[in-house]
C-alpha positions as CSV (number, residue, x, y, z in Angstrom):
1,M,16.4,-21.8,65.2
2,F,13.2,-20.0,65.0
3,K,11.6,-22.8,67.4
4,N,13.9,-21.8,70.2
5,I,12.4,-18.2,70.4
6,D,9.4,-18.3,72.8
7,P,7.5,-14.7,72.3
8,D,6.1,-14.9,75.9
9,K,9.4,-14.3,76.9
10,I,10.6,-11.5,74.8
11,G,8.9,-9.3,77.5
12,D,11.8,-10.5,80.2
13,L,14.9,-8.8,79.7
14,E,16.8,-12.1,79.9
15,G,14.4,-13.6,77.4
16,A,15.0,-11.0,75.2
17,K,18.5,-11.3,75.2
18,I,18.2,-15.0,74.1
19,A,15.9,-13.9,71.4
20,I,18.3,-11.4,70.0
21,R,21.1,-13.7,70.1
22,L,19.5,-16.4,68.1
23,L,18.1,-13.8,65.7
24,L,21.6,-12.5,65.1
25,N,22.5,-16.2,64.2
26,V,20.3,-16.6,61.8
27,I,21.0,-13.3,60.0
28,E,24.6,-14.5,60.0
29,D,24.0,-17.8,58.4
30,F,21.8,-16.0,55.9
31,Q,24.3,-13.6,55.0
32,S,26.9,-16.5,54.5
33,Q,24.5,-18.3,52.5
34,I,24.2,-15.1,50.4
35,L,27.5,-14.5,49.9
36,R,28.3,-18.1,48.8
37,L,25.2,-18.3,46.4
38,K,26.8,-14.9,45.1
39,E,29.8,-16.4,44.3
40,E,28.7,-19.5,42.9
41,I,26.1,-17.2,40.1
42,Q,29.1,-15.4,39.3
43,Q,31.1,-18.1,38.3
44,L,28.1,-19.5,36.6
45,R,28.0,-16.2,34.4
46,D,32.1,-16.3,33.9
47,E,31.8,-19.9,32.5
48,N,28.9,-18.8,30.5
49,N,30.8,-16.1,29.1
50,R,33.7,-18.3,28.2
51,L,31.7,-20.7,26.4
52,K,30.2,-17.9,24.2
53,G,33.8,-16.6,23.8
54,E,33.8,-13.6,25.7
55,Q,36.1,-13.3,28.9
56,G,35.2,-13.7,32.6
57,R,35.6,-11.2,35.4
58,P,39.1,-10.6,36.1
59,D,40.7,-11.3,39.4
60,V,41.6,-7.8,40.7
61,L,43.9,-8.0,43.6
62,K,43.1,-5.9,46.7
63,N,45.1,-2.8,47.5
64,K,47.9,-3.1,50.0
65,D,47.2,-1.0,53.1
66,T,50.6,0.8,53.6
67,N,49.8,3.1,56.5
68,G,48.2,0.1,58.5
69,P,49.8,-2.6,60.8
70,S,52.2,-5.0,58.7
71,S,50.4,-8.3,57.6
72,D,51.6,-11.6,58.1
73,I,54.7,-12.5,55.5
74,S,53.2,-15.0,53.4
75,S,55.8,-16.1,50.8
76,E,59.5,-16.8,51.0
77,K,60.3,-14.1,49.0
78,E,59.0,-11.4,51.4
79,R,60.4,-13.0,54.3
80,K,63.8,-11.8,52.5
81,K,65.6,-8.7,53.9
82,P,65.4,-6.1,51.1
83,S,68.8,-5.3,49.7
84,V,70.3,-2.1,49.6
85,W,70.1,0.0,46.6
86,K,73.5,0.7,44.7
87,K,73.9,3.1,41.4
88,S,75.5,1.0,39.1
89,S,78.1,2.5,36.8
90,K,77.3,3.5,33.4
91,N,80.8,4.3,32.0
92,E,81.5,1.5,30.6
93,E,78.5,1.9,28.1
94,I,80.0,5.8,27.2
95,H,81.4,6.1,23.8
96,I,84.6,8.2,24.4
97,T,85.0,10.7,21.9
98,R,88.3,12.5,23.1
99,K,90.8,12.2,25.8
100,K,92.5,15.1,27.2
101,K,95.4,15.1,29.7
102,L,95.4,17.4,32.7
103,T,98.8,18.3,34.2
104,V,99.6,19.0,37.8
105,D,101.3,22.3,38.4
106,K,105.1,21.2,39.1
107,T,105.7,24.2,41.0
108,L,103.1,23.0,43.7
109,L,105.0,19.4,44.2
110,P,107.2,18.5,46.5
111,Q,110.6,17.2,45.8
112,D,109.6,13.4,46.7
113,A,106.2,13.6,44.5
114,E,106.3,10.4,42.2
115,F,104.1,10.0,39.4
116,K,101.3,7.4,39.6
117,G,99.9,7.4,36.4
118,Y,96.2,9.1,35.6
119,E,93.0,8.9,37.1
120,N,90.2,8.8,34.8
121,V,86.9,11.0,35.0
122,I,84.2,10.9,32.3
123,F,82.2,13.6,31.8
124,Q,79.2,13.4,28.9
125,D,78.7,16.7,27.0
126,I,77.3,17.8,23.4
127,I,78.8,20.7,21.1
128,I,76.3,22.6,19.2
129,Q,77.9,25.1,17.1
130,L,78.0,26.4,13.4
131,D,79.7,24.3,10.9
132,N,79.4,26.5,7.9
133,V,81.8,24.7,5.4
134,C,82.8,26.3,1.9
135,F,83.6,23.3,-0.5
136,Q,85.7,24.5,-3.2
137,R,85.0,22.1,-6.2
138,E,87.3,21.4,-8.7
139,K,86.1,22.1,-12.2
140,F,87.4,21.3,-15.8
141,Y,86.1,21.8,-19.1
142,S,86.7,19.6,-21.8
143,P,86.6,21.6,-25.6
144,S,86.4,18.6,-27.7
145,L,83.8,17.2,-25.6
146,K,82.2,20.6,-24.7
147,K,81.5,19.2,-21.2
148,T,82.2,20.3,-17.9
149,F,83.8,18.0,-15.0
150,L,82.6,19.0,-11.4
151,A,84.4,17.4,-8.2
152,P,81.3,15.7,-6.4
153,L,80.2,17.1,-3.0
154,P,80.3,14.6,0.0
155,S,77.4,12.2,1.0
156,G,74.5,14.0,2.6
157,Y,75.2,17.3,1.1
158,T,72.7,18.3,-1.0
159,G,70.6,21.5,-1.1
160,Q,71.6,24.3,1.0
161,F,72.0,22.5,4.2
162,G,74.3,19.6,5.7
163,P,73.4,16.4,7.3
164,G,73.7,17.8,10.8
165,I,70.8,20.3,10.2
166,K,68.7,17.8,8.6
167,S,69.1,15.0,11.2
168,Y,68.8,17.9,13.8
169,V,65.4,19.2,12.3
170,I,64.3,15.6,12.2
171,I,64.9,14.3,15.5
172,Q,63.5,17.2,17.4
173,Y,59.9,17.1,14.9
174,Y,59.6,13.2,15.1
175,I,61.1,12.2,18.4
176,C,60.9,15.0,20.5
177,N,57.5,16.5,19.4
178,V,59.0,20.1,18.6
179,S,56.9,22.1,16.6
180,E,58.3,23.7,13.3
181,A,58.1,27.3,14.7
182,K,60.1,26.2,17.8
183,I,62.9,24.6,15.7
184,L,63.3,27.6,13.8
185,E,63.7,29.3,16.6
186,S,66.4,27.0,18.0
187,L,68.3,27.0,14.6
188,R,68.1,30.9,14.3
189,Y,69.3,31.1,17.8
190,C,72.2,29.0,17.1
191,G,73.0,31.2,14.1
192,V,71.5,29.8,11.3
193,K,70.0,31.2,8.2
194,I,67.1,29.3,7.6
195,S,63.4,29.9,6.9
196,A,60.2,28.1,7.8
197,G,59.4,27.1,4.4
198,Q,63.0,25.4,4.4
199,I,62.2,23.7,7.6
200,D,58.8,22.5,6.3
201,K,60.3,21.1,2.7
202,L,63.0,19.1,5.4
203,I,60.4,17.8,7.6
204,H,57.8,16.6,4.9
205,D,59.9,15.2,2.5
206,H,58.5,17.2,-0.7
207,K,61.0,15.9,-2.6
208,G,60.6,12.1,-1.6
209,E,64.2,11.7,-0.5
210,F,63.0,9.8,2.6
211,Q,60.6,7.5,0.3
212,K,63.8,6.5,-1.8
213,E,65.6,5.7,1.6
214,R,62.5,3.7,2.8
215,A,62.6,1.9,-0.7
216,E,66.0,0.8,-0.5
217,I,65.4,-0.3,3.4
218,L,63.0,-2.8,2.0
219,R,64.9,-4.0,-0.9
220,E,68.0,-4.6,1.2
221,G,65.9,-6.3,4.3
222,L,64.5,-8.8,2.1
223,K,67.9,-9.7,0.9
224,S,69.2,-10.0,4.3
225,T,67.4,-13.1,5.6
226,S,65.6,-16.2,3.3
227,Y,62.4,-15.5,5.6
228,Q,60.4,-12.4,6.6
229,H,58.2,-12.1,9.6
230,Y,54.7,-10.7,8.8
231,D,51.9,-9.4,11.2
232,D,49.5,-6.4,11.0
233,T,47.2,-4.5,13.9
234,G,44.7,-2.0,13.6
235,T,45.2,1.6,13.4
236,R,43.4,5.1,13.4
237,V,44.4,7.9,10.7
238,N,42.4,10.8,10.4
239,G,39.6,9.2,12.2
240,K,39.3,6.2,9.8
241,N,40.0,2.7,10.4
242,R,43.3,1.6,8.9
243,Y,45.9,-1.3,9.0
244,C,49.7,-1.1,10.1
245,H,51.3,-3.7,8.3
246,I,54.9,-5.0,9.9
247,L,57.5,-6.5,7.7
248,C,60.7,-7.5,9.8
249,N,63.8,-9.9,10.2
250,P,66.2,-9.4,13.0
251,F,68.0,-6.9,10.6
252,F,65.4,-4.4,9.6
253,T,61.5,-3.3,10.0
254,Y,59.1,-2.3,7.8
255,Y,56.0,-0.2,8.4
256,S,53.2,0.4,5.9
257,T,49.7,1.8,6.7
258,C,47.0,0.7,4.4
259,P,42.8,0.5,4.1
260,R,43.0,-2.9,4.2
261,K,44.8,-6.2,5.2
262,D,43.8,-8.6,2.2
263,R,46.4,-10.9,0.1
264,L,46.6,-8.0,-2.5
265,T,47.8,-5.9,0.3
266,V,50.1,-8.1,1.6
267,I,51.8,-8.6,-1.9
268,D,52.0,-4.5,-2.4
269,V,53.7,-4.2,0.8
270,L,56.1,-6.8,0.2
271,M,57.0,-5.0,-3.4
272,G,57.0,-1.6,-1.7
273,G,54.4,0.2,-3.4
274,Q,55.7,-0.7,-6.9
275,K,53.2,-2.0,-9.5
276,R,52.3,-5.3,-9.3
277,T,54.0,-8.0,-11.8
278,Y,52.8,-11.6,-12.6
279,L,54.8,-14.7,-13.9
280,L,53.0,-17.0,-16.2
281,D,55.2,-20.3,-16.2
282,A,54.8,-23.5,-16.5
283,L,54.5,-24.1,-12.6
284,A,51.8,-21.2,-12.9
285,Y,49.8,-23.4,-15.5
286,T,50.1,-26.5,-13.8
287,I,48.4,-24.8,-10.5
288,L,46.0,-23.3,-12.6
289,E,45.0,-26.8,-14.0
290,G,45.0,-28.1,-10.6
291,F,42.6,-25.7,-9.4
292,K,40.5,-26.5,-12.4
293,I,40.0,-23.1,-13.9
294,P,37.7,-22.8,-16.5
295,A,39.6,-22.3,-20.0
296,T,37.8,-18.9,-20.2
297,V,39.2,-17.4,-17.5
298,V,43.3,-19.1,-18.0
299,P,45.4,-16.5,-20.2
300,L,45.7,-17.6,-23.8
301,G,48.9,-17.2,-26.0
302,G,50.5,-20.1,-24.1
303,I,53.7,-19.6,-21.8
304,N,55.9,-16.6,-21.8
305,Q,59.2,-17.8,-20.0
306,D,60.4,-14.0,-20.2
307,A,57.6,-12.6,-18.1
Protein backbone atom coordinates (compact mmCIF):
# COMPACT_ATOMS: atom_id res chain seq x y z
CA MET A 1 0.00 0.00 0.00
CA PHE A 2 2.85 2.36 0.78
CA LYS A 3 4.14 1.88 -2.81
CA ASN A 4 1.01 3.68 -4.08
CA ILE A 5 1.94 6.86 -2.17
CA ASP A 6 4.04 9.31 -4.19
CA PRO A 7 5.69 11.85 -1.82
CA ASP A 8 6.10 14.33 -4.67
CA LYS A 9 2.34 14.50 -5.17
CA ILE A 10 1.43 15.01 -1.50
CA GLY A 11 1.83 18.76 -1.99
CA ASP A 12 -1.09 18.73 -4.40
CA LEU A 13 -4.55 18.75 -2.86
CA GLU A 14 -5.67 15.74 -4.82
CA GLY A 15 -2.41 13.91 -4.06
CA ALA A 16 -2.80 14.65 -0.34
CA LYS A 17 -6.31 13.23 -0.34
CA ILE A 18 -5.11 10.04 -2.02
CA ALA A 19 -2.20 9.69 0.46
CA ILE A 20 -4.44 10.24 3.51
CA ARG A 21 -6.98 7.75 2.20
CA LEU A 22 -4.30 5.12 1.66
CA LEU A 23 -2.81 5.77 5.12
CA LEU A 24 -6.23 5.37 6.75
CA ASN A 25 -6.67 2.05 4.99
CA VAL A 26 -3.30 0.92 6.29
CA ILE A 27 -4.16 1.99 9.87
CA GLU A 28 -7.51 0.19 9.70
CA ASP A 29 -5.81 -2.98 8.46
CA PHE A 30 -3.22 -2.83 11.24
CA GLN A 31 -5.93 -2.21 13.83
CA SER A 32 -7.91 -5.27 12.77
CA GLN A 33 -4.72 -7.35 12.91
CA ILE A 34 -3.94 -6.06 16.42
CA LEU A 35 -7.45 -6.90 17.67
CA ARG A 36 -7.25 -10.38 16.18
CA LEU A 37 -3.82 -10.97 17.74
CA LYS A 38 -5.06 -9.73 21.15
CA GLU A 39 -7.96 -12.16 21.03
CA GLU A 40 -5.63 -15.02 20.05
CA ILE A 41 -3.22 -14.14 22.88
CA GLN A 42 -6.09 -14.10 25.40
CA GLN A 43 -7.28 -17.50 24.18
CA LEU A 44 -3.77 -18.89 24.64
CA ARG A 45 -3.61 -17.41 28.14
CA ASP A 46 -6.97 -18.93 29.05
CA GLU A 47 -5.89 -22.32 27.75
CA ASN A 48 -2.65 -22.05 29.72
CA ASN A 49 -4.59 -21.22 32.90
CA ARG A 50 -6.91 -24.18 32.36
CA LEU A 51 -3.94 -26.51 31.93
CA LYS A 52 -2.58 -25.22 35.26
CA GLY A 53 -5.93 -25.88 36.95
CA GLU A 54 -6.98 -22.24 37.03
CA GLN A 55 -9.98 -20.54 35.51
CA GLY A 56 -9.92 -18.62 32.26
CA ARG A 57 -11.43 -15.24 31.62
CA PRO A 58 -15.21 -15.32 32.23
CA ASP A 59 -17.59 -14.48 29.41
CA VAL A 60 -19.19 -11.22 30.51
CA LEU A 61 -22.27 -10.17 28.59
CA LYS A 62 -22.58 -6.57 27.55
CA ASN A 63 -25.12 -4.33 29.24
CA LYS A 64 -28.33 -3.75 27.35
CA ASP A 65 -28.96 -0.15 26.40
CA THR A 66 -32.52 0.39 27.59
CA ASN A 67 -32.50 4.11 26.77
CA GLY A 68 -31.25 3.80 23.21
CA PRO A 69 -33.06 2.45 20.18
CA SER A 70 -34.32 -1.10 20.40
CA SER A 71 -31.94 -3.72 19.02
CA ASP A 72 -32.84 -6.43 16.57
CA ILE A 73 -34.78 -9.37 18.01
CA SER A 74 -32.43 -12.34 17.94
CA SER A 75 -34.43 -15.20 19.46
CA GLU A 76 -37.86 -16.73 19.22
CA LYS A 77 -38.40 -16.10 22.93
CA GLU A 78 -37.85 -12.34 22.48
CA ARG A 79 -40.28 -12.26 19.53
CA LYS A 80 -43.16 -13.34 21.73
CA LYS A 81 -45.34 -10.65 23.18
CA PRO A 82 -44.89 -10.17 26.93
CA SER A 83 -47.67 -11.75 28.93
CA VAL A 84 -49.86 -9.59 31.13
CA TRP A 85 -48.97 -10.02 34.81
CA LYS A 86 -51.79 -11.17 37.04
CA LYS A 87 -51.64 -11.34 40.79
CA SER A 88 -52.09 -14.95 41.95
CA SER A 89 -54.38 -15.83 44.83
CA LYS A 90 -52.78 -17.11 48.04
CA ASN A 91 -56.00 -18.01 49.81
CA GLU A 92 -55.47 -21.72 49.22
CA GLU A 93 -52.16 -21.55 51.13
CA ILE A 94 -53.63 -19.70 54.13
CA HIS A 95 -54.45 -21.84 57.15
CA ILE A 96 -57.85 -20.78 58.53
CA THR A 97 -57.80 -20.72 62.34
CA ARG A 98 -61.42 -19.67 62.89
CA LYS A 99 -64.60 -18.85 61.01
CA LYS A 100 -67.16 -16.24 61.93
CA LYS A 101 -70.53 -15.69 60.27
CA LEU A 102 -71.59 -12.11 59.63
CA THR A 103 -75.32 -11.45 59.36
CA VAL A 104 -77.28 -8.81 57.52
CA ASP A 105 -79.65 -6.57 59.45
CA LYS A 106 -82.97 -8.16 58.51
CA THR A 107 -84.80 -4.89 59.00
CA LEU A 108 -82.95 -3.47 55.97
CA LEU A 109 -84.02 -6.30 53.64
CA PRO A 110 -87.03 -6.05 51.33
CA GLN A 111 -89.74 -8.67 51.60
CA ASP A 112 -88.68 -10.52 48.42
CA ALA A 113 -84.99 -10.96 49.51
CA GLU A 114 -83.76 -14.55 49.11
CA PHE A 115 -80.87 -16.17 51.00
CA LYS A 116 -78.03 -17.07 48.60
CA GLY A 117 -75.47 -18.57 50.96
CA TYR A 118 -72.23 -16.95 52.10
CA GLU A 119 -69.39 -15.04 50.45
CA ASN A 120 -66.00 -15.85 51.97
CA VAL A 121 -63.54 -13.04 52.64
CA ILE A 122 -60.18 -13.99 54.21
CA PHE A 123 -58.10 -11.67 56.40
CA GLN A 124 -54.71 -12.56 57.87
CA ASP A 125 -53.96 -11.30 61.37
CA ILE A 126 -52.09 -12.20 64.54
CA ILE A 127 -53.01 -11.73 68.20
CA ILE A 128 -50.35 -10.75 70.73
CA GLN A 129 -51.82 -10.76 74.20
CA LEU A 130 -51.00 -11.93 77.69
CA ASP A 131 -51.71 -15.56 78.53
CA ASN A 132 -50.74 -15.72 82.19
CA VAL A 133 -52.06 -19.09 83.37
CA CYS A 134 -52.17 -20.34 86.95
CA PHE A 135 -52.04 -24.15 87.09
CA GLN A 136 -53.73 -25.64 90.13
CA ARG A 137 -51.77 -28.85 90.53
CA GLU A 138 -53.34 -31.65 92.51
CA LYS A 139 -51.23 -32.65 95.45
CA PHE A 140 -51.37 -35.85 97.46
CA TYR A 141 -49.30 -37.07 100.37
CA SER A 142 -48.78 -40.68 101.40
CA PRO A 143 -47.93 -41.05 105.15
CA SER A 144 -46.96 -44.69 104.64
CA LEU A 145 -44.52 -43.86 101.85
CA LYS A 146 -43.72 -40.42 103.20
CA LYS A 147 -43.96 -39.16 99.64
CA THR A 148 -45.79 -36.30 97.92
CA PHE A 149 -47.53 -36.84 94.57
CA LEU A 150 -47.94 -33.72 92.42
CA ALA A 151 -49.76 -33.40 89.09
CA PRO A 152 -47.27 -32.84 86.26
CA LEU A 153 -47.14 -29.60 84.28
CA PRO A 154 -48.05 -29.59 80.56
CA SER A 155 -45.25 -30.01 78.04
CA GLY A 156 -43.21 -26.84 77.46
CA TYR A 157 -43.94 -25.24 80.84
CA THR A 158 -40.65 -25.05 82.72
CA GLY A 159 -39.12 -22.26 84.75
CA GLN A 160 -41.14 -19.03 84.97
CA PHE A 161 -42.28 -18.63 81.35
CA GLY A 162 -44.45 -20.61 78.98
CA PRO A 163 -43.61 -21.92 75.49
CA GLY A 164 -45.13 -18.84 73.80
CA ILE A 165 -42.66 -16.39 75.35
CA LYS A 166 -39.75 -18.78 74.85
CA SER A 167 -40.56 -19.19 71.15
CA TYR A 168 -41.06 -15.45 70.71
CA VAL A 169 -37.65 -14.64 72.23
CA ILE A 170 -35.85 -17.25 70.07
CA ILE A 171 -37.55 -16.10 66.85
CA GLN A 172 -36.87 -12.43 67.50
CA TYR A 173 -33.20 -12.99 68.34
CA TYR A 174 -32.08 -15.69 65.89
CA ILE A 175 -34.44 -15.14 62.93
CA CYS A 176 -35.30 -11.42 63.07
CA ASN A 177 -31.88 -10.30 64.44
CA VAL A 178 -33.51 -8.22 67.19
CA SER A 179 -31.26 -7.20 70.07
CA GLU A 180 -31.90 -8.40 73.59
CA ALA A 181 -32.67 -4.85 74.69
CA LYS A 182 -35.43 -4.48 72.08
CA ILE A 183 -36.87 -7.91 72.92
CA LEU A 184 -37.03 -6.84 76.57
CA GLU A 185 -38.71 -3.58 75.58
CA SER A 186 -41.34 -5.31 73.41
CA LEU A 187 -42.23 -7.89 76.08
CA ARG A 188 -42.54 -5.27 78.79
CA TYR A 189 -44.73 -3.20 76.46
CA CYS A 190 -47.06 -6.22 76.24
CA GLY A 191 -47.19 -6.45 80.04
CA VAL A 192 -44.74 -9.33 80.63
CA LYS A 193 -42.77 -9.06 83.87
CA ILE A 194 -39.32 -10.19 82.74
CA SER A 195 -35.72 -9.06 83.28
CA ALA A 196 -32.77 -8.72 80.93
CA GLY A 197 -31.01 -11.63 82.65
CA GLN A 198 -33.97 -13.94 82.10
CA ILE A 199 -34.01 -13.10 78.37
CA ASP A 200 -30.29 -13.86 78.22
CA LYS A 201 -30.95 -17.28 79.79
CA LEU A 202 -33.68 -18.07 77.23
CA ILE A 203 -31.43 -17.10 74.32
CA HIS A 204 -28.09 -18.64 75.29
CA ASP A 205 -29.33 -21.97 76.70
CA HIS A 206 -27.47 -21.93 80.01
CA LYS A 207 -29.24 -25.10 81.16
CA GLY A 208 -28.41 -27.00 77.96
CA GLU A 209 -32.02 -27.61 76.91
CA PHE A 210 -31.23 -26.81 73.27
CA GLN A 211 -28.31 -29.23 73.33
CA LYS A 212 -30.56 -32.01 74.63
CA GLU A 213 -33.07 -31.33 71.88
CA ARG A 214 -30.26 -31.22 69.32
CA ALA A 215 -29.01 -34.63 70.47
CA GLU A 216 -32.53 -36.06 70.23
CA ILE A 217 -32.91 -34.70 66.69
CA LEU A 218 -29.65 -36.38 65.65
CA ARG A 219 -30.58 -39.68 67.28
CA GLU A 220 -34.04 -39.85 65.70
CA GLY A 221 -32.77 -38.50 62.37
CA LEU A 222 -30.21 -41.29 62.05
CA LYS A 223 -32.97 -43.82 62.68
CA SER A 224 -35.30 -42.35 60.05
CA THR A 225 -33.41 -43.72 57.02
CA SER A 226 -30.88 -46.43 56.22
CA TYR A 227 -28.52 -43.87 54.65
CA GLN A 228 -27.22 -40.38 55.42
CA HIS A 229 -25.76 -37.59 53.29
CA TYR A 230 -22.63 -35.91 54.62
CA ASP A 231 -20.81 -32.80 53.45
CA ASP A 232 -18.67 -29.99 54.84
CA THR A 233 -17.88 -26.40 53.92
CA GLY A 234 -15.37 -23.87 55.18
CA THR A 235 -16.56 -21.17 57.55
CA ARG A 236 -15.14 -18.46 59.79
CA VAL A 237 -15.70 -18.35 63.54
CA ASN A 238 -14.32 -15.36 65.46
CA GLY A 239 -11.73 -14.75 62.75
CA LYS A 240 -10.52 -18.38 62.62
CA ASN A 241 -11.03 -20.97 59.89
CA ARG A 242 -13.44 -23.74 60.82
CA TYR A 243 -15.51 -26.37 59.00
CA CYS A 244 -19.29 -26.62 59.07
CA HIS A 245 -20.29 -30.29 58.83
CA ILE A 246 -23.73 -31.00 57.35
CA LEU A 247 -25.39 -34.33 58.11
CA CYS A 248 -28.84 -34.86 56.63
CA ASN A 249 -31.44 -37.02 54.94
CA PRO A 250 -34.91 -36.12 53.59
CA PHE A 251 -36.25 -35.81 57.16
CA PHE A 252 -33.67 -33.77 59.08
CA THR A 253 -30.54 -31.62 58.80
CA TYR A 254 -27.86 -31.49 61.48
CA TYR A 255 -25.09 -28.85 61.54
CA SER A 256 -21.87 -29.05 63.52
CA THR A 257 -18.92 -26.61 63.37
CA CYS A 258 -15.52 -28.16 64.12
CA PRO A 259 -11.84 -27.12 63.79
CA ARG A 260 -11.05 -30.02 61.43
CA LYS A 261 -12.67 -32.30 58.87
CA ASP A 262 -10.65 -35.50 59.28
CA ARG A 263 -12.05 -39.00 59.80
CA LEU A 264 -12.21 -38.75 63.59
CA THR A 265 -14.12 -35.48 63.34
CA VAL A 266 -16.69 -37.15 61.08
CA ILE A 267 -17.08 -39.93 63.66
CA ASP A 268 -17.57 -37.33 66.41
CA VAL A 269 -20.28 -35.59 64.37
CA LEU A 270 -22.09 -38.89 63.73
CA MET A 271 -21.95 -39.64 67.48
CA GLY A 272 -23.24 -36.19 68.40
CA GLY A 273 -20.13 -35.26 70.37
CA GLN A 274 -20.34 -38.30 72.65
CA LYS A 275 -17.24 -40.17 73.76
CA ARG A 276 -15.87 -42.44 71.06
CA THR A 277 -16.37 -46.17 71.57
CA TYR A 278 -14.76 -49.02 69.69
CA LEU A 279 -15.91 -52.57 68.98
CA LEU A 280 -13.24 -55.28 68.82
CA ASP A 281 -14.99 -58.34 67.40
CA ALA A 282 -14.00 -61.10 64.99
CA LEU A 283 -14.47 -58.81 61.99
CA ALA A 284 -12.21 -56.14 63.53
CA TYR A 285 -9.39 -58.64 64.09
CA THR A 286 -9.82 -59.99 60.55
CA ILE A 287 -9.45 -56.47 59.14
CA LEU A 288 -6.35 -55.87 61.29
CA GLU A 289 -4.85 -59.10 60.02
CA GLY A 290 -5.66 -58.19 56.41
CA PHE A 291 -3.86 -54.85 56.75
CA LYS A 292 -0.86 -56.70 58.29
CA ILE A 293 -0.87 -54.60 61.43
CA PRO A 294 2.12 -55.43 63.66
CA ALA A 295 1.31 -57.68 66.58
CA THR A 296 2.72 -55.10 68.98
CA VAL A 297 -0.07 -52.72 67.96
CA VAL A 298 -2.99 -55.17 67.90
CA PRO A 299 -4.89 -55.09 71.25
CA LEU A 300 -4.20 -58.12 73.40
CA GLY A 301 -6.66 -60.13 75.45
CA GLY A 302 -8.59 -61.76 72.64
CA ILE A 303 -11.96 -60.81 71.28
CA ASN A 304 -14.44 -59.21 73.66
CA GLN A 305 -17.94 -59.87 72.31
CA ASP A 306 -19.48 -57.45 74.84
CA ALA A 307 -17.25 -54.49 73.85
